C-alpha positions in Angstrom: 0.0 0.0 0.0 1.4 3.3 -1.0 1.3 5.6 2.0 1.0 9.4 2.0 2.3 11.0 5.1 3.6 14.3 6.4 6.1 15.0 9.0 5.2 17.6 11.6 7.3 19.3 14.2 6.6 18.0 17.7 5.6 20.8 20.1 4.2 19.3 23.3 2.9 20.7 26.5 5.1 19.6 29.4 4.2 19.2 33.1 7.3 20.2 35.0 6.0 21.9 38.2 2.4 20.7 38.3 2.6 16.9 38.3 5.3 14.5 39.4 5.5 10.7 39.7 5.0 9.3 43.2 5.3 5.7 44.4 1.7 4.8 44.9 2.0 1.3 46.3 4.0 -1.9 46.0 7.1 -0.8 47.8 9.2 -3.7 48.9 8.6 -5.2 52.3 11.7 -7.4 52.2 14.5 -5.3 50.9 15.6 -4.2 54.4 15.2 -5.8 57.8 12.5 -4.7 60.1 12.2 -5.0 63.9 9.7 -5.7 66.6 8.4 -3.2 69.1 9.7 -3.4 72.7 6.6 -5.4 73.8 6.5 -7.7 70.7 3.0 -6.5 69.9 3.9 -4.8 66.6 6.6 -5.1 63.9 8.0 -2.2 61.9 9.0 -2.7 58.3 11.0 -0.2 56.1 9.1 0.1 52.8 10.1 2.7 50.3 10.2 6.1 51.8 8.2 5.2 54.9 8.0 2.8 57.8 4.9 0.6 58.1 3.7 -0.6 61.5 1.8 -3.9 61.6 -0.1 -5.5 64.5 1.1 -9.0 65.5 -2.4 -9.8 66.8 -4.2 -9.2 63.5 -1.5 -8.8 60.9 -3.1 -5.5 59.7 -1.3 -2.3 59.1 -2.1 0.1 61.8 0.0 3.2 60.9 2.6 4.6 58.6 5.6 6.8 59.4 6.3 8.9 56.3 8.6 11.7 57.4 11.5 10.5 55.2 12.0 11.9 51.8 14.2 9.1 50.4 14.3 5.3 50.8 14.4 4.0 54.4 17.2 1.5 54.8 16.8 0.6 58.5 14.5 0.8 61.6 15.8 -0.2 65.0 14.8 0.2 68.6 16.4 3.2 70.4 19.0 1.7 72.8 18.4 4.5 75.3 14.7 4.0 75.3 13.3 0.8 73.8 9.8 2.3 73.5 11.1 4.7 70.8 12.6 3.7 67.5 15.2 5.1 65.2 14.8 5.0 61.4 17.4 6.0 58.8 17.1 6.7 55.1 19.8 6.5 52.4 20.3 10.3 52.5 21.6 10.0 56.1 18.6 11.4 57.9 17.8 9.7 61.2 14.5 10.2 63.0 13.8 9.3 66.6 10.1 8.8 66.9 7.4 7.2 69.0 5.6 4.4 67.2 2.5 4.7 69.4 1.4 7.9 67.8 4.0 8.6 65.1 5.3 11.7 66.7 8.9 12.8 65.8 11.0 13.4 68.9 14.3 14.4 67.2 16.0 14.5 63.9 19.6 13.7 63.2 21.8 13.8 60.1 24.7 11.4 59.5 25.1 12.1 55.8 28.0 14.5 56.3 29.8 12.2 58.8 31.6 10.2 56.2 35.4 10.0 56.6 35.9 10.9 52.9 33.2 13.5 52.8 32.0 12.2 49.5 28.5 13.5 48.8 28.0 10.7 46.2 28.0 8.0 48.8 24.7 6.8 50.3 23.8 5.1 53.5 23.1 1.4 53.0 22.6 0.3 56.6 22.2 1.7 60.1 22.8 0.0 63.4 22.3 1.1 67.0 23.0 -2.0 69.2 22.5 -1.8 72.9 25.5 -1.5 75.2 27.4 0.4 72.6 28.3 4.1 72.8 28.2 4.7 69.0 26.0 4.2 66.0 27.2 2.3 63.0 26.6 3.2 59.4 27.1 1.2 56.2 28.0 3.4 53.2 28.3 2.6 49.5 28.9 4.2 46.1 27.3 3.2 42.9 30.6 2.4 41.3 32.0 0.3 44.2 31.4 -3.4 44.6 31.4 -3.2 48.4 30.2 -1.2 51.3 32.1 0.5 54.2 31.4 0.1 57.9 31.8 3.3 60.0 31.4 4.2 63.6 29.5 7.4 64.3 28.8 9.2 67.6 25.1 9.2 68.5 23.5 12.2 66.7 26.3 12.6 64.2 29.9 13.6 64.3 33.3 12.5 63.0 33.2 8.9 61.7 35.8 6.2 62.0 36.2 3.4 59.5 35.9 -0.1 61.1 35.9 -2.2 57.9 36.8 -0.7 54.5 35.1 -3.6 52.6 31.8 -5.2 53.5 29.7 -7.5 51.4 27.3 -5.7 49.0 24.8 -8.5 48.3 24.3 -9.9 51.8 21.2 -9.0 53.8 23.1 -9.4 57.1 26.8 -8.5 56.4 27.4 -7.0 59.9 26.6 -8.2 63.4 27.2 -6.9 66.9 27.5 -8.7 70.2 24.8 -7.5 72.6 27.3 -7.1 75.5 29.3 -4.5 73.5 32.3 -6.8 73.1 32.9 -7.0 69.4 31.6 -6.7 65.9 31.8 -9.0 62.9 31.7 -8.2 59.2 32.0 -10.3 56.1 33.3 -9.7 52.6 33.4 -12.5 50.1 35.5 -15.2 51.8 36.8 -13.0 54.6 35.5 -12.5 58.2 36.5 -9.5 60.2 36.2 -9.4 64.0 37.1 -6.3 65.9 36.4 -4.1 68.9 34.5 -0.8 68.1 36.1 1.1 71.1 39.6 0.3 69.9 39.9 1.6 66.3 43.7 1.6 66.5 43.6 -2.2 66.9 43.0 -3.7 63.4 40.3 -6.2 63.1 41.2 -9.9 63.0 40.7 -11.6 59.7 39.6 -15.2 59.1 38.8 -17.1 55.9 36.0 -19.4 55.0 36.7 -23.1 54.8 37.1 -23.8 51.1 37.8 -20.2 50.1 40.3 -21.5 47.5 37.3 -23.1 45.8 35.3 -19.9 45.6 33.3 -20.5 48.8 32.1 -17.2 50.2 30.3 -16.0 53.4 26.7 -15.1 52.9 25.6 -13.9 56.4 26.8 -13.4 59.9 25.1 -13.3 63.4 26.5 -12.7 66.8 25.5 -14.6 70.0 23.6 -12.3 72.3 25.4 -13.2 75.5 28.5 -15.2 74.7 31.7 -14.4 72.7 30.7 -16.5 69.7 29.1 -16.0 66.3 27.6 -17.9 63.4 28.3 -17.6 59.7 26.6 -19.0 56.7 28.3 -19.7 53.4 27.5 -20.4 49.7 27.6 -24.2 50.2 24.8 -24.1 52.8 27.0 -24.7 55.8 26.6 -22.9 59.2 29.8 -22.4 61.1 29.8 -21.6 64.8 32.9 -19.7 65.9 33.8 -19.9 69.6 36.8 -18.6 71.5 37.1 -15.5 69.5 39.7 -14.0 71.8 42.1 -16.8 70.9 44.4 -16.9 67.9 42.6 -19.8 66.4 38.9 -19.9 67.3 37.1 -23.2 67.6 34.8 -24.0 64.7 31.9 -26.3 64.5 30.0 -27.0 61.3 26.2 -27.7 60.9 25.1 -28.6 57.4 21.6 -29.1 56.3 20.9 -26.4 53.6 21.7 -27.4 50.0 21.5 -23.8 48.7 23.4 -20.8 50.2 22.3 -19.7 53.7 20.6 -16.3 53.2 20.2 -15.3 56.9 20.9 -16.3 60.4 19.3 -15.1 63.7 19.8 -16.0 67.3 16.9 -16.0 69.8 17.1 -13.5 72.6 18.5 -16.1 75.0 21.0 -17.5 72.5 19.7 -21.1 72.9 18.5 -21.4 69.4 19.7 -20.4 66.0 17.4 -19.8 63.1 18.4 -20.2 59.5 16.7 -19.8 56.1 17.5 -20.0 52.4 16.3 -21.0 49.0 14.8 -24.3 50.2 11.7 -22.4 51.5 12.3 -24.1 54.9 12.9 -22.4 58.3 15.4 -24.4 60.4 15.6 -24.0 64.1 18.9 -25.3 65.5 19.3 -26.2 69.2 22.8 -25.3 70.2 25.2 -26.9 70.9 23.6 -30.3 70.3 22.8 -29.5 66.7 19.2 -30.8 66.9 16.9 -29.4 64.3 13.3 -28.5 63.9 11.8 -27.6 60.5 9.0 -25.4 59.2 8.7 -26.5 55.6 6.7 -25.3 52.6 6.7 -21.7 53.5 6.1 -20.5 49.9 9.1 -18.9 48.3 12.7 -18.7 49.4 13.4 -17.0 52.8 15.2 -13.7 52.5 15.8 -12.8 56.1 14.7 -13.7 59.7 14.0 -11.4 62.7 13.3 -12.5 66.3 11.2 -10.7 68.9 12.4 -9.4 72.2 10.3 -11.8 74.2 11.4 -14.8 72.2 7.7 -15.8 71.4 7.6 -14.6 67.8 9.8 -14.5 64.7 9.3 -12.8 61.4 10.4 -14.3 58.0 10.6 -12.3 54.8 10.3 -14.1 51.4 11.3 -13.2 47.9 7.7 -12.7 46.8 7.4 -9.7 49.0 5.6 -11.7 51.7 6.1 -11.5 55.5 5.1 -14.4 57.8 4.8 -14.2 61.5 5.8 -17.5 63.2 5.4 -18.4 66.9 7.9 -20.3 69.0 6.3 -23.7 68.1 7.0 -23.0 64.4 3.4 -22.4 63.4 2.6 -19.6 61.0 0.3 -17.1 62.8 -0.1 -14.2 60.4 0.8 -13.5 56.8 1.3 -10.1 55.2 1.4 -10.2 51.4 2.7 -7.1 49.6 2.8 -6.6 45.8 4.4 -9.8 44.7 7.7 -9.1 42.9 8.4 -10.9 39.6 12.0 -11.7 39.2 11.9 -13.1 35.6 13.5 -10.6 33.3 12.9 -12.5 30.1 9.1 -12.7 30.6 7.0 -9.6 29.7 5.6 -7.6 32.6 1.9 -8.0 33.1 -0.4 -5.2 34.3 -4.2 -4.9 33.7 -7.1 -3.3 35.5 -10.1 -5.4 36.7 -13.2 -3.2 36.9 -15.1 -5.8 38.8 -12.9 -5.8 41.9 -11.2 -2.4 41.3 -7.9 -4.2 41.5 -4.8 -4.5 39.3 -4.0 -7.9 37.8 -0.4 -8.7 37.8 1.9 -11.7 37.8 2.4 -13.0 41.4 4.6 -15.9 42.5 5.6 -18.4 39.8 2.5 -19.8 38.1 0.1 -17.4 39.9 -1.8 -14.2 39.2 -2.5 -11.6 41.9 -5.4 -9.2 42.2 -3.9 -6.2 44.0 -5.9 -3.3 45.4 -3.7 -0.2 44.9 -5.7 2.1 47.1 -5.6 -0.3 50.1 -2.1 -1.5 49.3 -3.0 -5.1 49.8 -3.6 -8.2 47.9 -7.2 -9.2 47.4 -6.7 -12.8 46.3 -4.4 -15.0 44.2 -5.3 -17.2 41.2 -3.3 -20.4 40.8 -3.0 -20.7 37.0 -0.6 -23.6 36.5 -1.7 -25.8 39.4 1.9 -26.8 40.2 4.0 -26.6 43.4 7.0 -24.3 43.4 10.2 -26.2 42.7 13.3 -24.9 44.5 16.6 -24.6 42.7 19.4 -27.0 42.9 23.0 -25.9 43.7 23.9 -26.0 40.0 20.6 -24.5 38.9 18.6 -25.9 36.0 15.2 -26.1 37.7 12.6 -24.2 35.6 9.1 -23.3 37.0 6.1 -22.7 34.7 5.5 -19.0 34.3 2.5 -17.0 33.1 3.7 -14.9 30.2 0.5 -13.3 28.8 -2.9 -12.3 30.2 -6.0 -10.7 28.7 -9.1 -9.7 30.7 -12.5 -8.5 29.4 -15.9 -8.9 30.9 -16.4 -12.4 32.5 -13.4 -13.9 30.6 -9.8 -14.1 31.6 -7.2 -15.6 29.2 -3.8 -16.8 30.3 -0.8 -18.2 28.5 1.6 -20.3 30.6 5.0 -21.4 29.3 7.5 -23.9 30.6 10.9 -23.0 29.1 12.8 -26.2 29.9 15.5 -26.9 27.3 15.8 -30.6 27.8 12.1 -31.7 28.1 10.2 -28.7 26.9 9.2 -26.1 26.0 5.5 -26.4 26.7 2.8 -23.8 26.2 -0.8 -23.8 27.3 -3.6 -21.3 26.5 -6.3 -21.3 29.2 -9.7 -19.6 29.1 -11.1 -18.8 32.5 -14.8 -17.8 33.1 -15.9 -15.8 36.1 -18.3 -17.7 38.3 -20.7 -15.3 40.0 -21.6 -17.9 42.6 -18.1 -18.7 43.7 -16.9 -15.1 43.0 -13.8 -16.5 41.4 -12.5 -17.5 38.0 -12.9 -21.2 37.0 -11.2 -23.0 34.2 -13.4 -23.3 31.1 -11.0 -24.5 28.3 -7.3 -25.5 28.2 -5.5 -25.7 24.9 -2.1 -27.4 24.7 0.3 -26.0 22.2 -2.0 -23.4 20.6 1.0 -22.5 18.3 4.0 -24.4 17.2 6.3 -22.2 19.2 6.4 -19.3 21.5 3.3 -17.0 21.8 4.2 -13.3 21.2 0.9 -11.6 22.0 -2.6 -12.2 23.3 -5.7 -10.0 22.8 -9.3 -10.5 24.0 -12.5 -8.8 22.7 -15.7 -9.0 24.9 -18.7 -7.2 23.3 -20.6 -7.0 26.6 -17.9 -4.7 28.0 -18.7 -2.2 25.3 -21.9 -0.8 26.9 -22.1 2.3 24.7 -21.7 0.4 21.4 -25.0 -0.8 20.2 -23.8 -1.5 16.6 -21.4 -4.3 17.4 -21.1 -6.6 14.4 -19.9 -9.5 16.6 -22.0 -10.7 19.5 -19.6 -13.4 20.8 -16.2 -12.9 22.5 -13.1 -13.3 20.4 -9.5 -14.1 21.3 -6.5 -13.4 19.1 -3.1 -15.1 19.5 0.2 -14.5 17.6 3.0 -17.0 17.6 6.5 -17.7 16.3 5.0 -20.2 13.8 4.3 -17.3 11.4 0.6 -17.4 12.1 -2.1 -15.7 14.0 -5.2 -17.6 15.3 -8.7 -16.4 16.1 -10.6 -18.2 18.9 -14.3 -18.1 19.9 -16.6 -20.2 22.1 -18.6 -22.9 20.3 -21.1 -25.6 21.2 -19.7 -29.1 21.3 -21.8 -32.2 20.9 -21.5 -34.7 23.8 -19.4 -37.7 23.1 -21.1 -40.0 25.6 -24.5 -40.3 27.2 -23.1 -39.3 30.7 -22.2 -35.8 29.4 -24.6 -32.9 28.7 -26.1 -32.8 25.2 -24.2 -29.5 24.5 -21.2 -28.0 26.1 -19.4 -24.8 25.2 -15.7 -24.6 24.8 -13.2 -22.3 23.0 -12.0 -23.4 19.6 -9.9 -22.0 16.8 -12.2 -20.5 14.1 -9.6 -19.2 11.8 -5.9 -18.4 11.2 -3.8 -16.3 8.8 -0.2 -15.6 7.8 1.6 -13.0 5.7 4.6 -13.5 3.5 6.3 -15.9 5.9 6.9 -13.2 8.5 6.6 -13.9 12.3 3.3 -12.7 13.7 4.3 -10.1 16.4 1.6 -7.9 18.0 -2.1 -7.7 17.5 -5.2 -5.8 18.3 -9.0 -5.9 17.8 -11.1 -2.9 16.8 -13.7 -1.5 19.2 -16.7 -3.2 17.4 -14.8 -6.5 16.8 -15.1 -6.4 13.0 -11.5 -5.8 12.2 -8.2 -7.4 13.3 -4.8 -5.8 13.0 -1.7 -8.1 13.2 1.9 -7.0 12.7 4.3 -9.1 10.5 7.7 -7.6 10.7 7.4 -3.9 9.8 4.0 -4.3 8.2 0.6 -3.9 9.9 -2.0 -6.1 8.3 -5.8 -5.6 8.5 -8.0 -8.7 8.6 -11.8 -9.2 8.7 -13.4 -11.3 11.4 -13.4 -14.3 9.1 -9.6 -14.0 8.7 -9.6 -12.5 5.2 -6.8 -10.0 4.4 -8.1 -6.5 3.7 -5.0 -4.4 3.6 -1.3 -4.1 4.5 0.2 -1.0 5.9 4.0 -0.6 5.5 5.9 2.5 6.6 8.6 3.1 4.0 11.1 5.0 6.2 11.2 2.6 9.1 13.0 -0.7 8.5 12.6 -2.1 12.1 9.8 -4.4 13.3 6.6 -3.2 15.0 6.8 -3.5 18.8 3.3 -2.3 19.7 -0.1 -2.0 18.0 -3.4 -0.6 19.2 -6.7 0.6 17.8 -8.3 3.8 19.0 -11.7 4.2 20.7 -14.7 6.4 20.1 -13.9 9.1 17.6 -10.5 7.5 17.1 -11.8 4.0 16.4 -10.7 4.2 12.8 -7.2 5.0 13.7 -4.4 2.5 14.3 -1.3 3.4 16.4 1.9 1.4 15.8 5.3 1.7 17.4 8.7 0.6 16.3 12.2 1.0 17.8 12.5 4.6 16.4 9.0 5.9 15.5 5.4 6.2 16.7 3.0 6.2 13.7 -0.8 6.8 13.6 -2.6 5.3 10.6 -6.0 6.2 9.2 -7.4 2.8 8.1 -10.1 4.4 6.0 -7.7 6.2 3.7 -4.9 3.7 4.4 -2.4 6.6 5.0 -0.3 8.0 7.8 -2.1 10.6 9.8 1.0 11.7 11.7 4.2 10.3 13.1 6.8 11.1 15.8 10.5 10.2 16.3 10.8 8.4 19.6 11.6 5.0 21.1 8.5 3.6 22.7 8.9 0.9 25.4 5.2 0.6 26.4 1.9 1.6 24.7 -1.3 1.6 26.7 -4.9 2.6 25.8 -7.5 4.1 28.1 -10.7 2.0 27.9 -12.8 4.9 29.2 -11.7 7.5 26.6 -9.8 7.8 23.4 -6.5 8.8 25.1 -3.3 6.7 24.7 0.0 6.8 26.6 3.4 5.9 25.1 6.4 5.6 27.4 9.7 6.6 25.9 13.1 6.4 27.5 12.8 9.4 29.8 9.2 10.6 29.4 5.6 9.6 28.8 3.5 10.9 26.0 -0.3 11.3 26.4 -2.2 11.9 23.2 -5.4 11.5 21.3 -4.7 9.6 18.0 -6.9 11.8 16.0 -5.3 15.1 17.1 -1.6 15.6 16.7 -1.7 18.8 18.8 -3.0 17.0 21.9 0.4 15.4 22.7 1.5 16.1 26.3 4.7 15.0 27.9 5.8 14.3 31.5 9.2 13.2 32.7 9.8 9.7 34.1 12.4 9.3 36.9 15.6 7.6 36.0 15.1 4.9 38.7 11.9 3.8 37.1 13.2 3.4 33.5 12.6 1.5 31.4 8.8 1.2 31.9 7.5 -2.1 30.5 3.8 -2.1 31.7 1.2 0.6 32.5 -2.6 0.9 33.0 -5.2 3.5 33.3 -7.3 3.6 36.5 -11.0 4.7 36.3 -12.0 8.1 37.3 -15.3 10.0 37.4 -13.9 13.1 35.7 -14.3 13.5 32.0 -11.5 15.9 31.0 -9.4 13.9 28.5 -5.7 14.3 28.8 -5.1 16.3 32.0 -7.0 13.9 34.2 -5.8 10.9 32.2 -2.2 11.6 33.4 -3.3 11.4 37.0 -5.1 8.1 36.3 -2.1 6.6 34.6 0.0 4.2 36.7 3.0 2.2 35.7 5.4 -0.4 37.1 9.1 0.6 37.6 12.0 -1.8 37.1 11.8 -2.6 40.8 8.1 -3.4 40.3 6.9 -0.5 42.4 3.6 1.1 41.3 3.9 4.8 40.4 1.3 7.4 39.5 1.3 11.2 38.9 0.0 13.5 41.6 0.1 17.2 42.2 3.1 18.5 44.1 0.8 19.9 46.9 -0.7 16.4 47.4 2.7 15.0 48.2 3.0 17.4 51.1 -0.4 16.7 52.5 -0.6 13.8 55.0 -2.6 10.9 53.8 -5.2 9.2 55.9 -2.9 6.3 56.7 -0.3 8.7 58.2 -2.7 10.0 60.8 -1.6 9.0 64.3 -3.1 5.8 65.5 -3.0 4.9 69.1 -1.6 1.4 69.1 -3.3 0.4 72.3 -6.6 0.7 70.5 -5.8 -2.3 68.3 -4.6 -4.6 71.1 -7.3 -7.2 72.1 -8.6 -6.4 75.5 -9.9 -8.9 78.2 -13.6 -9.8 78.0 -14.5 -7.7 81.0 -12.3 -4.8 79.8 -14.0 -4.8 76.5 -17.4 -4.7 78.2 -16.5 -1.7 80.3 -14.9 0.1 77.3 -18.0 -0.4 75.2 -20.2 0.9 78.0 -18.0 4.0 78.2 -18.2 4.7 74.5 -21.9 4.4 74.4 -22.6 6.8 77.3 -24.9 9.1 75.3 -26.0 12.2 77.0 -27.6 14.1 74.1 -30.6 13.4 71.9 -31.0 14.2 68.2 -34.1 15.4 66.2 -36.5 12.7 65.2 -35.9 13.2 61.5 -32.1 12.4 61.9 -32.5 9.1 63.7 -31.6 6.1 61.6 -31.7 2.4 62.2 -34.1 -0.2 63.5 -36.0 0.7 66.7 -34.9 -1.3 69.7 -31.9 -2.8 67.9 -29.3 -1.6 70.3 -31.3 -2.5 73.5 -32.0 -6.1 72.3 -28.3 -6.7 71.5 -27.2 -5.2 74.8 -29.3 -7.9 76.5 -27.9 -10.6 74.3 -24.3 -9.6 74.8 -24.4 -9.8 78.6 -24.3 -13.2 80.4 -27.8 -14.1 81.7 -26.6 -14.8 85.3 -25.3 -11.2 85.6 -28.6 -9.5 84.5 -30.7 -7.6 87.1 -34.4 -8.6 87.6 -36.6 -8.4 84.5 -38.8 -5.9 86.3 -36.1 -3.3 86.1 -35.5 -3.8 82.3 -38.9 -4.2 80.7 -40.0 -0.5 80.7 -36.7 0.7 79.1 -36.9 -2.2 76.6 -40.5 -1.6 75.6 -40.0 2.2 75.3 -37.2 1.5 72.7 -39.9 0.2 70.3 -42.2 3.2 70.8 -42.2 6.4 68.8 -42.8 9.3 71.1 -42.6 13.1 70.8 -40.3 15.2 72.7 -41.6 15.9 76.2 -41.3 19.1 78.0 -40.2 17.2 81.0 -37.3 15.6 79.0 -36.1 19.1 78.2 -36.1 20.1 81.8 -34.3 16.9 82.8 -31.5 17.6 80.2 -31.2 21.2 81.4 -30.5 20.1 84.9 -26.7 19.5 85.1 -26.9 17.9 88.5 -29.9 15.7 87.9 -29.7 12.5 89.8 -32.5 10.6 88.0 -31.7 9.5 84.4 -34.9 8.1 82.8 -38.4 6.9 83.3 -37.1 3.7 84.7 -35.0 5.4 87.3 -38.1 7.4 88.5 -40.0 4.1 89.2 -37.0 2.4 90.7 -35.1 5.1 92.5 -34.4 2.8 95.4 -32.6 0.2 93.3 -30.4 2.9 91.7 -29.1 4.4 94.9 -25.7 2.8 94.3 -25.3 4.3 90.8 -23.2 7.3 90.0 -24.1 9.5 87.1 -21.4 11.2 85.1 -22.2 14.3 83.0 -20.1 13.8 79.9 -21.5 16.4 77.7 -18.1 17.2 76.2 -18.0 13.7 74.7 -21.5 13.7 73.3 -20.5 14.9 69.9 -18.3 11.9 69.4 -21.0 9.4 70.1 -23.9 8.2 67.8 -27.3 9.7 68.2 -30.1 7.6 69.9 -32.1 5.3 67.7 -35.6 6.1 66.6 -38.1 5.0 69.2 -36.2 6.0 72.3 -37.9 8.6 74.4 -36.0 11.9 74.5 -36.2 11.8 78.2 -34.3 8.5 78.4 -30.6 8.9 79.0 -27.9 6.2 79.2 -25.3 6.6 82.0 -21.9 5.3 82.7 -21.9 2.8 85.6 -19.0 3.1 88.0 -20.3 0.8 90.8 -21.5 -2.7 89.8 -22.9 -3.8 93.1 -26.4 -3.4 91.7 -25.8 -6.3 89.4 -26.0 -8.8 92.3 -28.1 -6.8 94.7 -31.7 -8.1 95.1 -34.2 -5.5 93.9 -37.4 -4.6 95.7 -40.4 -4.5 93.6 -42.8 -1.6 94.2 
């Protein structure tokens, strides 16, 4: 097809000071070690630029500390006051704050305390062990393959280098003895042991057993009371070092792990040692006997382990961004699942929005999909696609797990493509069609197709006509699926009725089948898209975009003459732009008019991700350093916004729904994308970043701790001590609901005689007008009688004290409809009337 096109100069509106990308959710929970509160009722986790506080009783997040402006690398208990905590970010800012209400007590700065004074270096770790008179900081530069351990006076000051080279990849490269005797640091196959108070004395250096065969240390932990320590190595061995003051310490080796030991942690008494690694098993060692206890099948490999101060709990962090709370009997009590991190760099990044649940659909742990709620920052549920257990790696590697490589979601249908990339026995590919079951409120497998293509699947598209509510002229009333493979073909799939093959099966069943296929000049089918009405298919073959009817008949081929590279993205427009086709190559973005078969406009850029807004005709194209928002039919609508360097390159993005109708300006704020660290970013106003969010409001941690049954009863009575009444028209609810449930919540043997309850109970079901007497009763601040019941039974209420709590009335709910305005609940201070025999009048 001969194409007529014109090049226009790109002049775009840029948002420099108005909008900026901000990490919305998905920050890692496992990148840095957390800590427990002093009473072991909460655990604090560094996550992005904030510290998240979780309750050990419920596993729910109760508060967020977000005073830091850069990534938080450590949070520890304050050695001078264990109720307080210290948190440090990579820019060297240290906050001392109270986790009970999130209040900042003091701010320190250790960024300028470096010995070299190099501003390029960042803080990679922070330690404030008890019984030490100094803080300890790990620093690193981007060009160095190691970190440096320095000693810093509390609050900042001149630093002293303790170890010039510390391991860069280990999660626990440094450990301190609780008695203040020594410190230990590892780097490759070397172990350094020294005394912080004697910097003039060089640290003693030891080597790992087998260091000549490339055996390296992976982690280190110091005994809390004795002069001994434990190290893990790349062979899975745990070495206990004793007699550290001697020239040749005594070593004892414990070996169970096949893979490298990722972390070690002593209990508070030092009687047990905990270890974890790639086997997904937590091992509890009894020292010095070497007896072992195991907690197997914990999900994915263990990244690190943290113990509580009272030795009743321990926290494990796993590579899928999951935290598990385990008790001393090695039973999992709570589980906190963050945004699961996909580590496969070869597989495409998956990100789609599910309008039914309001969640984002992403790849979870191997073989799973996760539905993640971005506003709540929590996982709703996980869908097991492959139905296989996770297989841990061997020491030499070679174990391949089945991965989900493509997804498509529309209406009640979910399509997945799973791929097992085993070189010796595979590869294997399966295309699965999932249907949403409204009864089960989950997706159930409808059809599974083995080897839909003779080779790898390059793209997957799904068209569901019921999702197009505003399109009444749809030419196709059934859903369609489009797959492109390395076998030089595309295939079109649709549900069809199958005749039963036996008498035990229903007469007709529905399954997805291939209804057509196509190829073009022997090229590999790359990307594809389906028009808004489902009547036209677009498939890329090399640098050509081909147009096909729904019966797989070739209609046209669009080839850009000045672009020799293959097409990397393809998408139809919507609404007024439904006749336009946007294609991206390695060097250009081209918009085609499929009616005139010509180029409408083009732009010089390298697009890494192209996404379409399903609620408007706006598209977003991510380039190397910016994002372009545009309407395909209007070349002057292009807007740009910068993307941070740490987020590049962007491989997946999605538009979130919004009630506003302004096209491009609001579309930028609804656009979210995944960074290379798989953190979810979105654009927000600069002012919003400075405003505290709801989760940052101080939360009294005592309010989330379960109370005793009697304590909960008294607290509930205190909160429901209503002293005001509301107008009749503002009363909501069922008459008598509260009174009936108050009777049911109290044990029957503790209730007073029924004669003292019936009048108040019956009056709750009556609708009465406001009495003048009730007004007079409320106006008397020192009134001793409370309600109609107290007037008839004044003798029985002689032991009761009435508190006038008018200042708390505004915080309490209004009385339910049906209660007399002259009836007033009171707070009971003396409970002798519960057992005192009443005298009937």
